[in-house]
C-alpha positions in Angstrom: 3.9 13.1 13.3 4.8 10.6 10.7 4.5 11.8 7.1 4.2 9.6 4.1 5.0 10.5 0.5 4.0 8.2 -2.3 5.3 8.3 -5.9 5.3 6.1 -9.0 1.7 6.2 -10.0 0.7 6.9 -13.6 -1.3 5.6 -16.6 -0.4 2.4 -18.4 -2.1 -0.1 -20.6 -3.4 -3.4 -19.3 -0.5 -5.9 -19.0 2.0 -3.2 -18.1 3.8 -2.6 -14.9 4.3 0.2 -12.3 6.3 0.5 -9.2 5.0 2.6 -6.3 7.3 4.0 -3.7 6.6 5.4 -0.3 8.9 7.0 2.2 8.1 7.8 5.8 9.6 10.8 7.6 9.0 13.0 10.6 8.5 10.5 13.3 10.4 8.1 15.5 7.6 5.7 16.1 8.2 2.3 14.9 5.1 1.5 12.9 5.5 -2.3 12.8 3.0 -2.3 10.0 3.1 -0.8 6.5 1.1 -1.3 3.5 -0.6 -0.2 0.3 -4.3 0.5 0.0 -6.4 1.6 -2.8 -9.8 3.3 -3.3 -12.0 3.9 -6.2 -15.0 6.3 -6.2 -18.0 4.8 -4.4 -16.1 2.0 -2.7 -14.4 1.5 0.6 -10.7 1.8 0.8 -9.2 -1.7 0.7 -5.9 -3.2 1.7 -3.9 -4.4 -1.3 -0.6 -5.5 0.3 0.6 -5.3 3.9 3.9 -6.1 5.6 4.4 -6.4 9.3 7.5 -5.8 11.4 8.5 -9.4 11.2 8.4 -9.5 7.4 5.0 -11.2 7.3 3.2 -10.3 4.1 -0.4 -10.6 3.0 -2.1 -9.7 -0.3 -5.5 -9.0 -1.6 -6.6 -12.2 -3.5 -7.0 -10.4 -6.8 -3.4 -9.2 -6.8 -1.6 -12.3 -5.6 1.0 -13.4 -8.1 1.0 -10.0 -9.8 2.0 -7.5 -7.0 5.0 -7.6 -4.7 5.4 -5.5 -1.6 8.8 -4.9 -0.2 10.4 -2.8 2.5 13.6 -1.0 3.1 13.8 -0.3 6.8 17.0 1.7 6.5 15.2 4.1 4.2 11.8 4.0 6.0 10.4 3.0 2.7 7.9 0.5 1.3 7.5 -0.4 -2.3 4.8 -2.0 -4.4 5.8 -3.7 -7.7 2.7 -4.1 -9.8 2.9 -6.4 -12.9 0.3 -7.6 -15.3 -1.9 -4.7 -14.4 -5.6 -4.9 -15.1 -8.2 -2.3 -15.7 -9.7 -3.3 -12.3 -6.5 -2.2 -10.6 -7.3 1.4 -11.4 -7.6 3.6 -8.3 -6.0 5.9 -5.9 -3.2 4.1 -4.1 -2.3 5.1 -0.6 0.6 4.2 1.6 0.0 3.8 5.3 1.7 2.9 8.5 0.7 2.3 12.0 -0.1 -0.1 14.8 -3.5 -1.6 13.9 -3.4 -3.9 16.9 -3.9 -0.9 19.1 -7.2 -0.5 17.4 -8.2 -4.1 17.7 -7.0 -5.2 14.3 -4.0 -7.2 13.0 -1.5 -6.2 10.5 -2.8 -7.9 7.4 -5.3 -7.9 4.6 -8.1 -6.9 4.8 -8.5 -5.4 8.2 -5.3 -3.3 8.3 -7.2 -0.8 6.3 -9.3 -0.1 9.5 -6.4 0.4 11.9 -3.6 2.3 10.3 -2.5 5.6 11.9 -0.8 7.5 9.2 -1.7 7.9 5.6 -0.1 9.4 2.6 -2.0 11.6 0.1 -2.2 9.0 -2.5 -1.0 8.4 -6.0 -3.3 7.7 -8.9 -3.0 4.5 -10.9 -5.0 4.3 -14.2 -5.0 1.2 -16.3 -6.4 1.5 -19.8 -7.7 -1.5 -21.8 
């Protein structure tokens, strides 16, 4: 059973930066797909940035140019550098991994949110005006 642990969330003012980290442990399954997702109360969880096993990356339109996802396979880790943060970026951010194609989805924004197999517990990001 793969376990994911996120860190790096917090509260910053608009325009600031945060770096989220996620490390996977406990499983030998090669996910092939990792990503960051966020959810705010009353809304569906959405894919923010996703990276596939070949290094292909996709982003939610609203974060393009501001967020950067990266991966360190040697550490089973994925990161999300978030710059120029906006109030609208507030939410609970989750790391996830899996094989969405097994569920009929591809590894990319937005549908990866529907097909990931393992999820972290989330880290809160709060952006103030």
